[in-house]
N, C-alpha and C positions, 0 to 999 in steps of 0.2 A: 394470333392477334397481339399487337404490341401493347404491353401494360402501360398504363399512365404512370407518370413520375410519382404521383401521390400514392398510388397503389404499391409501387416498388418500395417506397419509404415505409408504408404500413407493414409490408411483408418483412422488411429488414428489422423493424422494431418489434414485430410480433403483434398478434392481436391484442389490443389494449383492453384489459379488464380492470376496472377500478373498484375495489372493494370499499365498503363503507368506511368513513374516516374513523368512526368509533372503534372499528375492528383493528385499526392500526395504532390505537392508543393516542390519536391526535386530538386531544380535547381542546376546546377553545381556550385561548389564553386571555385572561382578564387584563384590560388596559384601562388607564384612567380616562374618564370622559373628558372630551374637549369641547369648546364652544362649536356649535354646528353639528355635533355628534347626536345620534338618537337618544343618548342618555343625558343630554343637556337641554334644559328648558328655561325660558324666561317668561315669568307670569307677573301681571300687575298686582300691586298690593296697596292698601290704603295707608298703612303705617308700618312701623317696625315692631309692633306688639307680638307677643307669643301666639296669640290666637290667629292673627293674620298670617304669621309665618307658617303655623301648622296647616292652615287652610291652603296656603300656597304650595306647601309640600305635597298635600293630597292631590291638588289639581295637577301639579307637574307630573306626579307619578302616574296618574291616569293617562296623560298624554304619552309618556314614555312607554307604558305597557302596551298601548295601542300600536306604537311604532314597532316595538320589538316583536309583537305578534303579527307583523306584516299587515297592519291595518284592520285587523279583526276587532269587533266590538266585544269587549270582555265584561261589560257591566252586569250581565245576567249570570256570570259564572260564580259558582259557590266559592266563597272566600274572598271575593273581590273587595267588598266593602271593608272587611277586616284588614285587608292589605293596605288600603288607603289610610286607615287609621294609624297604621304603623309606618307610614311613609318616611317619617323623620329618621328612623333607624337605618334606612337605606341610603341616606344622603351622604355623599362623599365630601362635598363642600358646597357652600352657598355664598352669595355676595349680593348686597343691595346696589341698585343703580338708580341714578336720577336722570331724567330726560325731560323734554318739553311736554311730554304727555303725562308726566307724573313719576311716581316711585314704582320700581319693579324689582323683582328678586330673581337672580339667575341661580338655578339649582342643578347640580350635577350628581347623578346617582351612580352607585357602584355597579358596573356592568354585570359582573358575575352574579351578584345578588338578584338583580332584575331578571336575568335569564332563568335563574332557578325558580323565581316566583312565577314567571310565565309558564314554566313546565308544571309547577305545582297547581296552577289554575286549570290544568288539563288541556292546554292548547298545543296543537301541532303547528308550530310556527312555519310560515312560508318564507321566513327570512325578512330582515329589515328592508323596507322598500327604499329605493333611491330617492333623492330629493327631486323636486320639480323646478326646472329652470323657468323663470318668469320673464316673458318678453311682452309687456303690456304697454300699449301706446295710449297717451292721453289725447284730448281733443286737438292739440297742436301737432300731433303726429310724432312727438318725441316719447322715448321710453320713460315710463314712470320709475322713480327711484324707490329705494327701500322705505323711506318715510311715507311716500304717497300710497304704498301698497300695504300699509299696516292692517287695514280691515280684512283684506284677502288672506294675508299671512296668519292673522289671528284666528280666523274661522277654520282655515286648513290645519293650523297647529293644534287647535283644540281637539281635533280628531286624529292627531298623530301623524300628520303629513309635513315633512320638512320641505323647504324651498331653498333655492340659490338664486343669486342675482347676476345679471350679465356684467362682464368686465368691460368697462367703457374703452379700455386701451386695446381690446381685442374684439372688435365688433363682429357679430354674425350677420349673415344675410337672412333676415327674417322671412323674406318671401320664399327662399329656397328651403328653409326649415319647415315652413308651413306646407310646402309642396312635398315634404318628406324626401327631399333630394338626398341620396345616400352619402355623397361627399359632405354635405352640410351636417347631416346627422352624425357622421363619423367625427367631425370637428367638435360637435357638442359632447359626444362620448369622451373624446380625448381630453377636452378642456374642463368639463364639469362632472364627468364620471356618472352620467345619467342618460337614460333614453327617454325621459319624460320632459316634455316642454309644453308650457301653456302660453299660447299667443292670444292677445286680446287687443281690442280697439274700442275706446270709449268716445261717445259723441252724443251730446244733448240728451242725457238720461237713458241712453241705450248702449248696449255693448254686444259685440260679437266675439265668440271665443272658439279657439281650436286647440284641442289637446292632442299632442303627438305622443304616442306610447309605442316604442319599438318600431317606428315606421308606420303605424296604423293611426288614422286621423278620426277624431270625433268633433263634431261642430254643434254649437248651440248659440242662442241669443238670450239676452236678458234686458230687463228694464228696471228702473229704480228711481225713487224720488231724489236720492242723493248719490254722489259718487261712492261714498262709503257703503251704502246699501248694495249698489251694483257689485262692488268688489267683494263684500262679505258673501253675497249669494254665489258669486263665481267660485270662491274658495270651497263652499259646500258642494257646488255642482262638480267641481274638479275632483274632490275626494270621492264623491259618489261614483263617478265614472271610472276612476282608477280602481276603486274597490271591486266593481263588477267585473273588471277585466283581470285583475291580478290577485284578488283574495280568493284563490281557488285552493281549497284544502281537501285532500282526498281522505276517504275513510279506510283505505287499504292501499297496498303497494300496487302501482300501475306498471304494466309491462308493455312497451310499445316501441315503435320505430321512429327515429328522428333523422330527417334528411338535412344535411348542411352543405350549402354551396359556397363558392367564392374562396376556397382554400387553395392558394397559389403556391404554397411551399410547405416543407416539412415543419417549419417554424409555426405557420398558421395552424397546422394540424395539432402540433404539440400544445399550442396555446388554447385551442378549442378544448382539448382534453383537460387542461388545467382549469379552465372555466367551469366545466361540468363537475370536475372533482371537488371544486371549492363550494359548489352549491349545496346547501344543507338538505335539500329535498331529494337529491340524487343518491341512489343506493348503489347502482352498478351500471357500467357502460361497456359495451362490446362492439367493436367494429365489424360490420357484416360484409361490406363491399365498398369499393371506390370506383368512381367513374369521372374521368377528366379532373375537374376541380371540386368534386363533390364526394361526400361519404354518406353511407347509410349506417346508422348506429342503432343498436338495440339498447334501450334505456329502461332501467327500473327506477321508479321515483315514487315519492309519497304523495304525488298529485298527478292528475291526468297530463298526458304529454302536451296537450294544447295549452294548458295552464303553465306548465314548465317553460314552454317556448315563449309565451307572452312575458313571463317574469324575467327570463334571460335577456330578451330583447329590450325590456324597459330598464335593465340594470346598468346601462352604460358600459357594456362589455364588448363593444364593437360587433354587435349582432343586431340584425333586423329580422322580423318575421318575413319569410320568403314565400314564393309561389307554391301552390299545392304540387305534390309529387306523388305519382302512383306508387302505392305500397307503403307510404309513410303516413304516420298519424299526426305528425307536426313537421314544420319546415322552418329553417333559419338560413340566413345569409350572412357570411362573414364580411365585415367591412374593412376597408384599407384607408 
């Protein structure tokens, strides 16, 4: 029987076994936080007093800790309250800003210090979640801009979820995104580096919402006396749904099989292995077999394989959750 091209490549490269990064001495390199990073937060303040600034530091650190812990709620963890009291010692830089809504403070924390604190709090991180792309239409059918989405962004941000806004110069087909069209989602992955999209439509005190996460859709509706109420509720609803799907933390190492289709070349295969190797929850990967454009991998990870697949697909890594495959615990599809 003729071997597939992909299998030949695998045989030539040898069976890929990826040891833990820590074993190779590849510790994370600290880098300065930048606006839009998980270590950077903007919080409102009443004035520039020391008391207001200290409170803002604590509020900002709470949001950053949630982000770096992959969306987990850390408030009940021993040492959490003391950590917030010392938030100022972890601040890398801060800057006051004035806007139409009042005074705010942009706070940037030192990444390495925050990661060490998360570990000290006893958290097995699932990795920083990607931002959510917001495609929300107002009553006139036009996409709402950043200023109009303030209430949604604030409620999501308070629970550690970042967002990104669509680039007006490179419009997306919202209908195709809502339908989880692979080509449309590949464009989102490439342009915004996320597999999370919130689509919404507001009309006369009502709203309909669709959350796309790695190609999987969740729908719900909402009502509110004001548009701000609708948007704030949507932010909380979005975070709840993302958390249920992606905040999966295992109590022990899981060993299972992952089926990945859509690999058209040796480059696709190499890129897939690179994605898996870069994921903090993956401990080991071994290629078991190849069939046409697909491979079956044995994966050891710090979370169940279904949770790993959901996180990988949501992470903007050109992956979607695929169709079930016999003998596999989880399934992914490589995008082009």
